[in-house]
C-alpha positions in Angstrom: -47.4 -13.4 -42.1 -44.8 -14.4 -44.7 -45.3 -17.6 -46.6 -42.9 -20.3 -45.6 -39.9 -20.7 -48.0 -38.5 -24.0 -49.0 -34.7 -24.1 -48.4 -32.0 -26.5 -49.3 -30.2 -28.3 -46.4 -27.2 -26.0 -46.8 -29.3 -22.9 -46.9 -31.0 -24.0 -43.7 -27.6 -24.7 -42.1 -26.3 -21.2 -43.1 -29.4 -19.5 -41.7 -29.1 -21.5 -38.4 -25.4 -20.6 -38.1 -26.1 -16.9 -38.5 -28.8 -17.0 -35.8 -26.5 -19.0 -33.5 -23.4 -16.8 -34.0 -25.3 -13.6 -33.4 -25.8 -14.7 -29.8 -22.6 -16.7 -29.2 -20.0 -14.5 -30.9 -21.5 -11.0 -31.0 -18.0 -9.4 -31.3 -17.4 -11.0 -34.7 -21.0 -10.7 -36.0 -22.0 -10.2 -38.8 -19.9 -13.1 -40.2 -17.5 -13.1 -43.1 -17.9 -15.9 -45.7 -14.9 -17.7 -44.2 -16.3 -17.6 -40.7 -19.7 -18.6 -41.9 -18.3 -21.6 -43.8 -16.4 -22.7 -40.7 -19.6 -22.5 -38.7 -21.5 -24.6 -41.2 -18.7 -27.3 -41.1 -18.4 -27.5 -37.3 -18.0 -31.0 -36.0 -19.8 -30.3 -32.7 -23.4 -29.2 -32.2 -24.2 -30.1 -35.9 -26.3 -32.9 -37.3 -25.6 -33.9 -39.9 -21.9 -32.8 -40.1 -21.2 -31.0 -43.4 -18.2 -30.3 -45.5 -19.3 -27.3 -47.6 -17.0 -25.2 -49.6 -17.0 -21.4 -49.6 -18.4 -21.4 -53.1 -21.3 -23.6 -52.0 -22.0 -21.4 -48.9 -21.9 -18.3 -51.2 -24.5 -20.0 -53.4 -26.7 -20.8 -50.3 -26.4 -17.1 -49.3 -27.8 -16.1 -52.7 -30.7 -18.4 -52.2 -31.4 -17.0 -48.7 -31.1 -13.4 -50.2 -33.9 -14.2 -52.6 -36.1 -15.0 -49.6 -35.1 -11.8 -47.8 -33.6 -14.0 -45.0 -30.1 -12.4 -44.9 -28.6 -8.9 -44.9 -25.2 -8.3 -46.6 -22.9 -5.5 -45.5 -19.9 -4.4 -47.6 -18.5 -1.5 -45.7 -15.3 -3.3 -44.7 -12.6 -5.1 -46.8 -14.8 -8.2 -46.9 -18.5 -8.7 -47.2 -20.3 -9.8 -44.0 -23.6 -11.5 -43.5 -26.4 -11.3 -40.9 -29.7 -13.0 -40.7 -33.1 -11.4 -41.1 -35.0 -14.4 -39.8 -37.5 -12.6 -37.6 -38.8 -10.4 -40.3 -38.2 -12.8 -43.2 -40.1 -15.6 -41.5 -42.5 -13.5 -39.5 -41.5 -15.1 -36.2 -40.6 -13.8 -32.7 -37.1 -14.3 -31.3 -38.1 -17.3 -29.3 -39.4 -19.2 -32.3 -36.3 -18.2 -34.4 -34.1 -19.7 -31.6 -36.0 -23.0 -31.8 -35.9 -23.1 -35.6 -32.1 -22.4 -35.6 -31.4 -25.2 -33.2 -33.5 -27.6 -35.2 -31.7 -26.5 -38.4 -28.3 -27.1 -36.8 -28.9 -30.2 -34.8 -31.8 -32.1 -36.4 -34.9 -33.5 -34.7 -35.0 -33.1 -31.0 -37.3 -33.6 -28.0 -38.8 -30.7 -26.2 -36.4 -31.2 -23.3 -33.4 -31.3 -25.7 -34.6 -28.1 -27.4 -34.8 -26.2 -24.2 -31.3 -27.2 -23.2 -29.8 -26.6 -26.7 -31.5 -23.2 -27.0 -30.0 -22.0 -23.7 -27.4 -19.7 -25.3 -29.9 -18.3 -27.9 -32.9 -17.9 -25.7 -33.6 -19.0 -22.1 -37.0 -20.6 -21.9 -38.6 -20.5 -18.5 -39.8 -24.1 -18.6 -40.8 -27.0 -20.9 -44.3 -25.7 -21.3 -42.9 -22.5 -22.8 -41.0 -24.5 -25.4 -44.1 -26.5 -26.2 -46.2 -23.4 -26.6 -43.9 -21.9 -29.2 -43.6 -25.3 -31.0 -47.4 -25.6 -31.2 -47.7 -22.1 -32.6 -45.1 -22.9 -35.3 -47.0 -26.1 -36.1 -50.3 -24.3 -36.5 -49.3 -21.4 -38.7 -52.0 -20.4 -41.1 -49.5 -20.0 -44.0 -48.0 -23.4 -43.4 -46.5 -25.3 -40.5 -42.8 -24.7 -39.9 -42.3 -27.6 -37.5 -43.8 -31.1 -37.1 -44.0 -33.5 -34.2 -42.6 -36.8 -35.3 -44.2 -40.2 -34.4 -42.6 -41.4 -31.1 -39.9 -44.0 -31.8 -40.3 -47.4 -30.2 -38.7 -47.4 -26.8 -38.7 -43.6 -26.6 -40.5 -41.8 -23.8 -40.8 -38.5 -25.8 -41.5 -37.6 -29.4 -39.1 -35.4 -31.3 -39.8 -32.3 -33.3 -38.3 -31.3 -36.7 -38.4 -28.2 -38.9 -40.1 -28.1 -42.3 -38.1 -25.4 -44.0 -36.5 -28.1 -46.2 -39.9 -29.7 -47.0 -41.5 -32.7 -45.5 -39.5 -34.9 -43.1 -38.8 -38.5 -44.1 -40.0 -40.8 -41.3 -38.1 -44.1 -41.2 -40.2 -47.2 -41.4 -40.3 -49.1 -38.1 -38.3 -52.4 -38.1 -40.0 -55.8 -37.5 -38.5 -55.9 -34.1 -39.9 -52.4 -33.3 -43.3 -53.4 -34.5 -43.3 -56.5 -32.3 -42.1 -54.4 -29.4 -44.9 -51.8 -29.7 -47.5 -54.5 -30.3 -46.5 -56.5 -27.2 -48.9 -56.9 -24.3 -47.9 -54.5 -21.6 -48.5 -57.2 -18.9 -46.3 -59.5 -20.8 -43.6 -56.9 -21.1 -43.8 -56.3 -17.3 -43.5 -60.0 -16.6 -40.5 -60.3 -18.9 -38.8 -57.3 -17.2 -39.4 -59.0 -13.8 -38.0 -62.3 -14.9 -34.9 -60.6 -16.3 -34.4 -58.8 -13.0 -34.8 -62.1 -11.1 -32.3 -63.8 -13.4 -29.8 -61.0 -12.9 -30.2 -61.3 -9.1 -29.7 -65.1 -9.2 -26.6 -64.7 -11.4 -25.2 -62.3 -8.8 -26.0 -64.8 -6.0 -24.3 -67.6 -7.9 -21.2 -65.6 -8.4 -21.0 -64.7 -4.7 -21.4 -68.4 -3.7 -18.7 -69.4 -6.2 -16.4 -66.8 -4.7 -17.1 -68.0 -1.2 -16.4 -71.7 -2.1 -13.2 -70.8 -3.9 -12.0 -68.7 -1.0 
């Protein structure tokens, strides 16, 4: 099993784009440098949005080449690039699809990953996604993904890739700390009171309308 490489954010973006475009635009794959740069700088389905130059993408390709993660073909007028992620990372196609979506869109929940992977690989259900994520997190040569602490107010935790190193976890705000530390019974009573106030407000508006009519 290959050791996990540490990539720059742009190298991860380039690799993710190559995996994505292999499935979504097979007629123009492998990609030219120009098409690859456009894919890196897309405004949709990208987080964060980047504005990389062709020179910067070319430099990222050199870094990926050193890790045996891309294949360059030069038979036509321009060089074209394809990914070698399955062999270079030692992963099955399903795991590569998950890694690509994480590299392109940032941390996501299991449900979001299943939806966003649809065009790269159709997972049968949520549990299938969870199974591959758990395998990626338990690799003997180093975890490739990590489950992030659940954010206050969120029902599900998100997952992030580790190809660019450890993920910075934002410190919870004071409001979030108070929210998570609140007594569940107190939270329920506050919710009930807020609903009652909203109901009374509606009733008052209806009475006001009837009196004015």
